[in-house]
C-alpha positions in Angstrom: 34.2 -24.0 -14.4 30.5 -23.4 -14.6 28.9 -23.5 -11.2 29.3 -22.2 -7.7 30.2 -25.8 -6.7 33.1 -25.7 -9.1 34.4 -22.5 -7.4 34.0 -24.1 -4.0 36.0 -27.1 -5.2 38.8 -24.7 -6.4 38.9 -23.0 -3.1 38.9 -26.3 -1.3 42.1 -27.2 -3.0 43.7 -24.4 -1.0 41.9 -25.5 2.2 39.5 -22.6 2.0 36.0 -23.5 3.2 33.4 -20.8 3.1 30.1 -20.9 5.0 28.8 -17.7 6.6 25.2 -18.6 6.6 23.7 -16.4 3.9 24.4 -17.3 0.3 25.2 -13.7 -0.8 27.7 -13.4 2.0 29.3 -16.7 1.0 29.6 -15.5 -2.6 31.2 -12.2 -1.4 33.7 -14.0 0.8 34.5 -16.5 -2.0 35.3 -13.6 -4.3 37.6 -12.1 -1.7 39.4 -15.3 -1.2 39.7 -15.8 -4.9 41.2 -12.3 -5.3 43.8 -13.1 -2.6 44.7 -16.4 -4.3 45.2 -14.6 -7.6 47.2 -11.8 -6.1 49.4 -14.4 -4.4 50.0 -16.0 -7.8 48.7 -19.5 -7.0 45.7 -19.3 -9.4 46.3 -18.5 -13.0 44.4 -15.8 -14.9 42.1 -17.9 -17.0 40.9 -19.9 -13.9 40.5 -16.7 -11.9 38.4 -15.0 -14.6 36.2 -18.0 -15.1 35.6 -18.2 -11.3 34.9 -14.5 -11.1 32.3 -14.7 -13.9 30.6 -17.6 -12.1 30.5 -15.7 -8.8 29.1 -12.6 -10.4 26.4 -14.7 -12.1 25.5 -16.5 -8.9 25.4 -13.2 -7.0 23.0 -11.7 -9.6 20.7 -14.7 -9.4 20.7 -14.5 -5.6 19.8 -10.7 -5.8 16.9 -11.6 -8.2 15.8 -14.3 -5.8 15.9 -12.0 -2.8 13.9 -9.2 -4.7 11.3 -11.7 -5.8 11.0 -13.0 -2.3 10.2 -9.6 -0.9 7.3 -9.0 -3.3 
């Protein structure tokens, strides 16, 4: 699991489709849904951790993009 698309495909396996309209909000919601899946025991720890790392990375990239856009 290396990209946001990979995380979306993981969530899609559980019929979870996320589109809020703003990429940062989408990432936040994906992280919440992933947490819930892990707590429910349907996602194993290695998969969960890889997905969380991807989401954090994508969120940071989006923050940088937003800050550069405002300059």
